[in-house]
N, C-alpha and C positions, 0 to 999 in steps of 0.2 A: 455491198453497192448500193449507191445513194439512188434515191428515187428520182424521177424527173422534178417533181415539184420542188424537191429540195435543192437541185441545180439551179433551177428558175429562181428560187427565193434567194440563193447566193448570189446569182447574177445581178439582181435587182439590189441587194445589199451593196456589192462591189461598186455598182454604178453611182449609188448614192454616195458612198464614200468618196469615190473618185471626183464626184461633182462637188462636193465641200471642199475637198482639197485644191480644186481647180479655182473656187470662188475664194478660198482665202488666200491662195497664193496671189491673185490678181488684184485683190482689194485690200492687201495688208499695207503698213505704213511703211513702205520702202520707196526709195527716190523714182525708181522707174514707174512706179504705179501712181504716182502724184500728176494731176493735170498741170500744176503750176511749174512742174520741173522741166526745163529744157536744157538740151545738150548744146553748147557751144563748141564749135571745132575751129581753133585757131588756125589761121593761114602760116603755113611752113615759114620760119624764120629764115631770112637770107643773110648771111655773114659777108660783109664786104671786105675791104682791104684790113690787113692786119692792124695797121696803125689807126683804125676807124676810134678805137676807144681812146687812144692818147689825145686825139685831137682836142677833145672836150675839156675846158678847164675845170679843175676839181679844187675845191677848198679842204676835202678830207679824203682819206682813202676809201675806197669802197670796193666791195666784192660783188662781182657779177656771176650769177648761177645760170648756165644755160642748161634747161631740160629738154625733152623731148617735147613734141607738139602734141600732148594728150587732149583728149575731149575733157571740157570741164562740164559739170551739171550745175546749172544755176536756178535758184527760186525765182519765178518770175511774179511771185504774188506781189502786187501794189506797184507793178512797174510803171504803171501809168501816172504816178504821183511823183513829185519832185523829191520826195523824202525816202525814195526806194532805195536801199543800199546795195542789192544784188548779192545776198548770201550764196554761198557755195552750199549745196546741198547733194553730196555725192556718197553718203554714208547712212547707215540705219540708225546710228546715234543720234545724227542732225535730223532725219526725217521722222522717226518715229514719236518725239515730243512736240513736234510741231501743231499749233493748234489751227493751222490754214490748211492742212492737209486735206485734199479732195481727191479720190480715185478717178482715174481716168475713165473708167465703165462703170456704169452701174451694175447692180448684181443681176437685175433683170436682163440686161445685155448680155452679161456674161453667162446666164444661164441659157438663154438661147444659142449663144455661141458654142456651147459645150454640147448642147443637143444635137446641133448641125454638123459638129466634128465627130460625134460619135455615130452617127450615121454611116460615115466614110469607113468601110471595113480595114483599109490600109492604115487610117488614123489609129483605129483601136488595136490593130495588130501591132503597131510601132510603140504606142504610148501605154497600152493598158493589156498586156498580154494573157493575164489570167481571165479577164473577161473575154477575150478572143478565143482562148481554149475552150472556155465553157460553151461559149456559142457554137463552137465547132463540135462539140460533143452533141449538142442539141440539133444539131443540123440547122442552126437558126441564124440566118444570115451567114452564110460559110466565107471563110477567108480565102483570099487569093494567096497564096504562098509562090513567091516569085521562083526561089531557088529552092527545090525541094532538098537539094544535097546539104545547103547550110542550114535550112532551120528545121528538118525533120528531127534530128538530134536534139536540138534544143526544146522542141515542142513535146518530143517523147518524154525527155527527162523532167520537164515541168509537169506534165500528166502525170508521171509515175509518182513524183513527189507529192503532187496535190491528192491521189487517191491514197496514197500511204499516210498523209497528214488526217484525212477525212475517214479513214476506216478504222483507225486506232479505236 
């Protein structure tokens, strides 16, 4: 059986690991983490009469491909300049080598947000079940389990596996 101090140390290590992951997920060079990346949602295309395309005179044949009206992520860095070309930045391969990448939130803001979120027992229970289970063992910030029928079995299995892992 583990001592209380060992369980408390495990909780603090898990919280530190989860915080590092939270910070890295929200500051990594991905399009949705960049402050210059904005999502443009096009207006739905309306298609008129069938002969609408035939009216326009053409000197050459062209192929018109009609796609869904999906949102497009555009890099707005330098958009106030006349030389701005509006690059599409919707993939990690485009955003990771970008020299203009600037995270939406600073690490300090994200650290405060993480601390505020982890004060909420429901958030901890949903996102960090291992920490929640250990806190429950210590009767430290008990978790409100909404439907015991659904969660009791998963909590029991988790604790059983956890003890089995640590008793080895």
